[in-house]
N, C-alpha and C positions, 0 to 999 in steps of 0.2 A: 657602676661600682659593685664590689663584691656583695652578694646576697640580694641584689635587686632583680626583680622579675624581668625577663627579656620579652619585649612586646612582640606579638606575632608579626611575621613578615607580611607586607602588603601583597594583595593578589596580583598576578600578572596583568599587564595592560589588557583592558577589555573585559575583565572578570570582576564580579562584585564579591565582597566578603561573604563567605558561606557557599559560594559556587564550588562545584567539584571539578577542578581542572582535569584534563586528560592525564593519563599515567605518564606519558612522555610528550614533551613539547620541545622541538629542536631549536637550539641556537639562540641567536640574538646578535650582539656585537662580538667581535673577536678583540680581546684585550691582552696586553702584555704587562707583566710586573718584573722587576729586576731585583736581584739579591746580590750584593757585593760581599763576597766571602773572603777576599784577600788572597794573596799569592800563596802563603803557607797552607791555607785550607784547601786551595785548589790543587796543591801538590800532595795532599793527604798527610801533612805533617802536624796540623793543628786543628782541633775540632772545638775549641773554646767558643767559637762564634755560634755554635748551636744553642748556647745558653741564652742568647739574646738575638733571635732572628728578627730582622726588620726588612720587610719588603717595601719597594717603592710604591707610589700611588699608581693605580692602573692607567695605562695609556691605550686608547682605542686605536687599533690598527685597521679595522674594517667594520663599518657600521651596518646595523640591521637594515637601515634605509638606503635603498639604491639611489643613484643620481637622478633617476626618473621620479623619485618620491615614493616608489612602491616599497613596502617592507618585505624582505625575504630573509629568513634566518640564515646566518653564517655559522657553520659547525666545524669543530675539530674532533678528531678521534685518534690521531697518531702524532708522534713527535716529529720535529723538523729534522732534516738532514743537512749536515755541514759538508759542502763539497771540498775536494782537495784544493781547489783554487780559491776557497774562502767564502763562496756564496752560501747564504742560509736559505733553505727552501722549506716552507711550512705548508703542508697540504691541507686544503679545506674544501668544503663544498657548500653550495646553496641548496637548501631543502625547503621547497614550498610546503606550507602547512595551513590548515584551516582555522587554527586558533587565532583569535583576534590579537593584534591588528593585522595579521598576515592574511593572505588570500591564496587558496589552493591553486587558483588559475595561474599564478606566477610561475615562471619557468625556472627549473633548477639547472645546475651545472657544477662542474668540478674544476679546480685549478690550484695554484700555489700562491702564497705570499712570498716574495723574494726580497732579500736584503743583501746589499754589497758592502755595508759598513757596520757589520756586527750588531744589527738590530736598531740602529739609530733611525733609519728610514726604510720604508717598505713599499713595494709596488705589487699589484695583482697581475698575474699572467695566467693565461689559459681559461677557456670557457668550454670545457669538454662535455658533450652530450652524446646520447645514443638513442635511436628511435625505438629500440626494443627494451630498454631497461634504464633505471636510474644508475648513476655512477657516484657512489657515496663511500664514506669512511676510507678515503684514499690514503695510500702509504707510498713514500718515495724512498729510493735508494740509488746511490751512484754506482755505475758499473766500472769495470777496470778500464774501459776505453774513454771514460769521462762523460759518456752519455748518462742520462738519468731515466730510471725505470719507475713508472707510477702504476700501481695495482689498485683495482677497485672492487668493492663488494657490489654484486648485481642481483637481479631477480631471475636470471636465466638458468641458474644451476651451475654456472662456472664463473671464475674470476675473469675480469677484463684487464687489459694493460695498455699503456701508452708510453711512447719513448720521446724524450726531448734530446736533441743533439746540440743545443746551444745553452746549456746550463739552466734550463727551466723557463726560458723566455717564450718558446713556441713548443707545441706538442703535436705529435702525430695522432692519427685517428685511433680511438679506443677500439681494440679488437679482442675477441674471446681467446683465452689461453687454453682451455680444456681442463684447467685445475678445478676440481669440484668445489662447490660453495653453496651452502644452504641459505644464501642471503644473510651472511654474517660477517663481522669484522675480521680483518687479518692485519698482520704487521710484517713488514720486510725490514731487514737490518743487514748492513755490510759488516762482516766480522773482521777482526784484526788480521786473520789469515788471508783475507781477500775473497773468501766464499760469501755468497749471499744466503741468508737464512730467512725462512718464511714460517710463521706460525698461523695455523688456520684450521677450521673444521673441515675434515677431508671427506665430505659427502655432499650429495645434492639433498634437496628436501626429501624426507623419508615418509612415505605414505603409511608404512606400518607403524613407525614411531612418530606420530603426528607432533609437529612443533618442536621436535628435538633438534638440538645443536650439540653434537657429540663428536667423538673421534678427533679430539684436538691434537694435532700433530705438529712436530717440528721437522721441516724439510730443509735440505741444503742443496744449493746449486753451485757446481764448480765452474760453470761456463756462462756466468752473467745472466742466469734466468732462462736459458734455453732448455735445460733439463733439470729435474729436481729428484732427489731421493730422500725418503723419510728416514731419519735416524732415531727418532724417539716418538713414542705416543705419550703425550702429556696427560691426557685424561680420556679413557675409553669407555666410561660408564654410559650405557645406552638404554634409555627408557623414554616412553612417551612424555613429552613436555619437559624433559630434563635438559637444561641448557648449561653447558660448560663453554663459556664464550667470552668475547671481548678481551682477548689476550693482549698483554704488553710485555715486551722483553728488553733486557739489557744484557751486555756481555761484560764479564769481569773475571780475570785470572783463569782463563781457559774454560770458563763455564758460561752457560746462558741461563739467566734467571727469568722465569715466565710467571707473571701474575695474571689471574683471570677470575671472573665471577662465576658463581654457580647457583642456580635456583630452578624451581619448577615454574613453568608458565602458568599464570593464574587461571587460564581457560581450562587447563588439565587438572591442576590441583591447587586450589586457592589456599589450602592450609599449610603448604610447604613452599612458599614463594622465595625463601631466602636461605641459602645454604652457605653463605659467607664468601670471603675472598680467599683464594688459594694461591700458594707460592710453590713453584717447582723449580729445582735447579738441575741442569743437565750438563754432564761432563762432556767436553768436545774432544779431548785427547783420544786419538785412535779411532775416531768415528767419522772423520771427514773424508769425502772422496777426493781423489787426486785433482788438484787445482788445474783448471784449464782444459780438462779432459771431459768431453761429452759422455754422459752416461749411456752405455750401450743398451740395445733393445733386446736383452736376453731374458729379462724377467719383468713382467709388467702386469698391472691390473687395470689401469685407467689411461685413457688417451691424454697425452701431455700437451703442453702449450707451444703453439707456433710462434716463432720470432717474427714480429711484424716488420723487421728490417730484412728478412729473407723471404722472397716470394716462393711459396710452395714448400717451405721447410717445416716439417712437423716432427716434434720430438716426443719422447715418451717419459712420463713420470714413472719411475721405478718404485713401486710401493710393495710393502710386505703384504702377506695374505690377510684378508679380513674374513676368512671362512667361518670364524666363530660368530659372526653376525649374519644371521639368515637374510636379513633385509638387504644386505650389501652383496651377498654372494652372487646374485644375479648380474651384478655389474662386471664380473670378472671377464677379461678379454672381450669386452663388448665390441671394440673396434681397434684394429691395429693398422696404422697408415704410416708408411715411411717414404718420403719423396726426397730425392737427392737435391741438394741445395745449389742453385746457380750463384754467381757472384752477388754480394750484398747489394740491395737496391732499396732506396727509401720509398715507402708507400705513403704518399701524401693524399689527403682526401680527394677522391675523384681522379687521381692520376693513373691508376691501374685498375681498370674495371674488372679484368679477368681475375686478379688476385683477390679483390674484395668479393667477387662472385664465388670464388673457391671457398672462402671462409663462410659465406652465407650458406652455401650448399652443405658444408660440413655441419653447420649448426642445425640445418634442417634434418640431416641424417640422424644426428643424435636425438633430436626431438621425436622423430619418427620411431626410433628404437625405443624410446621411453614410452611412447603411446602403445607400441606392441607389447611391451612388458606389462603395462597396466591392463591391457585386454586379457593377457594370459592369467594375471592375478584374478580378474573378475570371473573368468571361466573356471579356474580352480576352486573358487569359493562356491560356485554354483553346483559343482559335482561332489562336494563334500557330503558324506553320509549324515 
């Protein structure tokens, strides 16, 4: 009732009142609620329903507890995709954690919840893992050929991706894209024009700016994710510990609206941990590359993402100059590789050892280059007067 004190929430399972839980504990159950807004509201003609919003009771889609009885947190970070053929795909991942009652030893993976009846029933598909990294905060988007692209946050310095050719039921091996990523969330979206949009932090982890997540960019792909071009810098403020991250975007009336959070990591500055939620709108008119045309390799900064359905096909992400950021200038023209594409072939796990080896070799080359750059930085610090 009005005026009554709200009792404190009970502690999470396994914690006693007064215990200090960790700053973040992932997941639990995945639940769904439904809001019936009516036909007129759905068509944007009547907003009176906002005066009395009533959600349905939560329905559990996927439980924290595995069929084996082991608890593994189930986590969401991005919205579902509705395919042209009507299927709903909701990306999720399992993230092991040491907070009770979970156990860190449990194995994590990524997949989708899939519905063919507009959310009445759901089934789990995919159990993607990689020996070098976790695959989390996944985002899904439908390509023009009907296949589905899933992109992952990783710890390797680049985003990974997987392709489904059967509407989300099975998924190919998760492979590196070359798109830089400091182990932070991204989101992909299919625009009304048919282009793909990607909002992401366009850098690897920065040694100079420790724990930073900056250079939040909006990139566009005219060719279903084979090449990307940045059309806008959403937030470019760069400082140690400053994080402009966890973006979410929607499209409306020829514009993309991007919401993201901003704060300082408490390890860097415990007094400025919250800088609020930010909203940026970006006009798309006149800024989109020609649809269906691969971006040419005439101006580039960073190695782009290979299409896992084309063996030996490496594309270029065409980025504007980041010369204003000294920490990033060393990345310019680090590596340029262009290999002509043979006819499309599906790479199933273990089916083409040479292709997988090529990707692994490229990964090692990038890592070796990074180690050389760090060695140069150390030598430069030693010779400073």
